[in-house]
C-alpha positions in Angstrom: -12.6 22.9 7.0 -10.3 20.7 4.9 -11.2 19.9 1.2 -9.4 17.2 -0.6 -9.6 16.8 -4.2 -8.9 13.2 -5.3 -7.4 12.2 -8.5 -9.8 9.2 -8.7 -8.1 7.8 -12.1 -4.8 7.7 -10.5 -6.1 6.4 -7.2 -8.0 3.7 -9.1 -4.9 2.9 -11.1 -3.0 2.1 -7.9 -5.9 0.4 -6.6 -7.3 2.5 -4.0 -11.0 3.6 -3.8 -12.3 6.9 -2.8 -13.4 5.3 0.5 -9.7 3.8 1.1 -8.4 7.6 0.8 -11.1 9.0 2.8 -10.4 6.2 5.5 -6.7 7.1 5.6 -7.5 10.8 5.8 -9.9 10.2 8.6 -7.4 8.1 10.5 -4.9 10.9 10.2 -7.3 13.4 11.6 -9.0 11.5 14.3 -6.9 8.3 14.8 -7.7 4.7 14.5 -9.8 3.3 17.4 -7.9 0.4 19.0 -9.8 -0.4 22.1 -11.5 1.1 25.0 -10.9 1.5 28.7 -12.8 2.1 31.8 -11.8 4.8 33.9 -13.6 6.0 37.0 -16.6 4.0 36.0 -16.8 5.6 32.6 -15.8 3.9 29.3 -13.6 5.7 27.0 -12.2 4.9 23.5 -8.5 4.4 22.8 -7.3 6.2 19.5 -3.9 5.7 18.0 -2.8 8.6 15.6 0.1 8.6 13.2 0.8 12.3 13.4 2.0 14.5 16.2 -0.7 15.7 18.6 -1.1 18.9 16.5 -3.6 18.8 13.8 -2.1 17.7 10.5 -1.5 20.4 7.9 -2.8 20.2 4.3 0.9 19.1 3.3 0.8 16.3 6.0 -2.4 15.0 4.5 -1.0 15.3 1.1 2.0 13.3 2.1 0.0 10.4 3.8 1.2 7.0 2.9 -1.5 4.5 2.1 -0.9 0.7 2.9 -0.2 -1.5 -0.2 -3.4 -2.1 -2.2 -4.5 -5.5 -3.3 -3.9 -4.3 -6.9 -0.3 -3.3 -6.1 0.4 -6.6 -4.3 -0.9 -8.5 -7.3 1.1 -6.5 -9.8 4.3 -6.7 -7.7 3.8 -10.5 -7.7 3.2 -10.9 -11.5 6.3 -8.7 -11.9 8.3 -10.9 -9.8 6.8 -14.3 -11.4 7.6 -12.8 -15.0 11.1 -12.0 -14.0 11.8 -15.3 -12.5 10.3 -17.1 -15.7 12.6 -15.0 -17.8 15.6 -16.0 -15.8 14.4 -19.7 -15.9 14.0 -19.5 -19.8 17.5 -17.8 -20.2 18.9 -20.5 -18.1 17.1 -23.4 -20.2 18.1 -21.6 -23.5 21.7 -21.3 -22.3 21.9 -24.9 -21.3 20.5 -26.0 -24.7 22.9 -24.0 -26.5 25.8 -25.3 -24.3 24.5 -29.0 -25.1 24.5 -28.4 -28.9 28.0 -26.9 -29.0 29.2 -29.6 -26.9 28.1 -32.4 -29.3 28.8 -30.6 -32.5 
């Protein structure tokens, strides 16, 4: 039996719910159902796993990479937007200083 102790505050600060983390672990253990196929008249599910055929170790589970959360994406967009605004302001301020010097 595998027991996972989740740092809920850290997960939430990164934009992940307990369900997101649980789903990632489930996918690592079972795989993700991507479809089905009929073989000899019997329908079978097709799963894709991110790990080798062996069962993932607790270390493998601890090192799982989760997809980017919506919160992380929003934070990255805000950071990029703020950086761009700072550059635009610096260019505008620099141009104003240049204009004042030119006419002094």
